[in-house]
C-alpha positions in Angstrom: 134.6 -90.2 -122.1 131.4 -91.2 -123.9 132.8 -94.4 -125.4 134.3 -95.5 -122.1 131.0 -94.8 -120.2 128.7 -96.3 -122.7 130.4 -99.7 -122.5 129.7 -99.9 -118.7 126.8 -97.5 -117.9 123.2 -97.9 -119.0 120.4 -95.3 -118.9 118.8 -94.5 -116.5 121.9 -94.2 -114.4 121.9 -96.1 -111.2 123.3 -94.3 -108.1 126.8 -95.9 -108.4 127.2 -95.1 -112.1 125.9 -91.5 -111.5 128.6 -91.1 -108.8 131.3 -92.4 -111.2 130.2 -90.0 -113.9 130.0 -87.1 -111.4 133.5 -87.8 -110.2 134.8 -87.6 -113.7 133.0 -84.3 -114.3 134.5 -83.0 -111.0 137.9 -83.8 -112.3 137.3 -81.6 -115.3 135.6 -78.8 -113.3 138.8 -76.8 -112.9 140.2 -74.2 -115.4 143.8 -75.3 -114.9 142.9 -78.9 -115.7 141.1 -77.9 -118.8 144.1 -75.8 -119.9 146.4 -78.8 -119.3 144.2 -81.0 -121.4 144.1 -78.3 -124.1 147.9 -78.1 -124.1 148.2 -81.9 -124.3 145.7 -81.9 -127.2 148.2 -80.0 -129.3 151.3 -82.1 -128.4 152.0 -85.9 -128.3 153.6 -85.8 -124.9 154.8 -83.1 -122.5 156.8 -83.0 -119.4 155.6 -81.2 -116.3 158.1 -78.4 -116.9 156.8 -77.9 -120.4 153.2 -77.7 -119.2 154.2 -75.4 -116.3 155.9 -73.0 -118.8 153.0 -73.1 -121.2 150.4 -72.4 -118.5 152.5 -69.9 -116.5 151.7 -71.9 -113.4 153.8 -73.4 -110.6 155.2 -76.9 -111.0 153.6 -77.9 -107.8 150.2 -76.7 -109.0 150.5 -78.4 -112.4 151.7 -81.7 -110.8 148.7 -81.7 -108.4 146.3 -81.2 -111.4 148.0 -83.8 -113.5 147.7 -86.3 -110.6 143.9 -85.6 -110.5 143.6 -86.1 -114.3 145.7 -89.2 -114.1 143.6 -90.7 -111.3 140.5 -90.4 -113.4 142.2 -91.8 -116.5 142.1 -88.7 -118.6 145.9 -88.6 -118.9 148.6 -91.3 -118.9 152.3 -90.9 -118.0 155.5 -92.6 -118.6 159.0 -92.1 -117.2 161.9 -90.7 -119.2 164.9 -90.6 -116.9 163.9 -88.4 -114.0 161.0 -86.8 -115.9 157.4 -87.9 -116.4 155.8 -87.4 -119.8 152.1 -86.9 -120.0 149.7 -87.6 -122.8 146.0 -87.8 -123.4 144.7 -91.3 -122.4 141.0 -90.7 -123.0 140.5 -88.8 -126.3 136.8 -88.7 -125.6 137.5 -85.9 -123.2 138.0 -83.6 -126.2 134.6 -84.5 -127.6 133.0 -83.6 -124.3 134.9 -80.3 -124.1 134.1 -79.5 -127.7 130.4 -80.2 -127.1 130.4 -77.8 -124.1 132.3 -75.2 -126.0 129.8 -75.4 -128.9 126.9 -75.0 -126.5 128.5 -71.9 -125.0 129.1 -70.5 -128.5 125.5 -71.1 -129.4 124.3 -69.4 -126.2 126.6 -66.4 -126.8 125.2 -66.1 -130.4 121.7 -66.1 -129.1 122.5 -63.5 -126.5 124.2 -61.3 -129.1 121.1 -61.6 -131.3 118.8 -60.6 -128.5 121.0 -57.7 -127.4 121.4 -56.3 -130.9 117.6 -56.0 -131.5 
């Protein structure tokens, strides 16, 4: 996400740019969508059925979340017969998620240190 945004958005954010960034964050603000992205991170491409099985979710639910991720450009799809195969289209999303995860790990370490004293 960072490389895509930096090409078009300057700091400080104007209201329109802030709305675009917020819309992308909203697309990521769902645990199922994050799990879909995590699954796709570990595979080149996956069909909806494969993702459904991996997540233990319904096909309708996974399809709805894939549509939201696709609308924001996080995933791309291609047809193979009657199936759609999905892949990560914006690898910057993993850098963003890794950064958030690192921040959470740091906060947990600080909490553990405080609680153990």
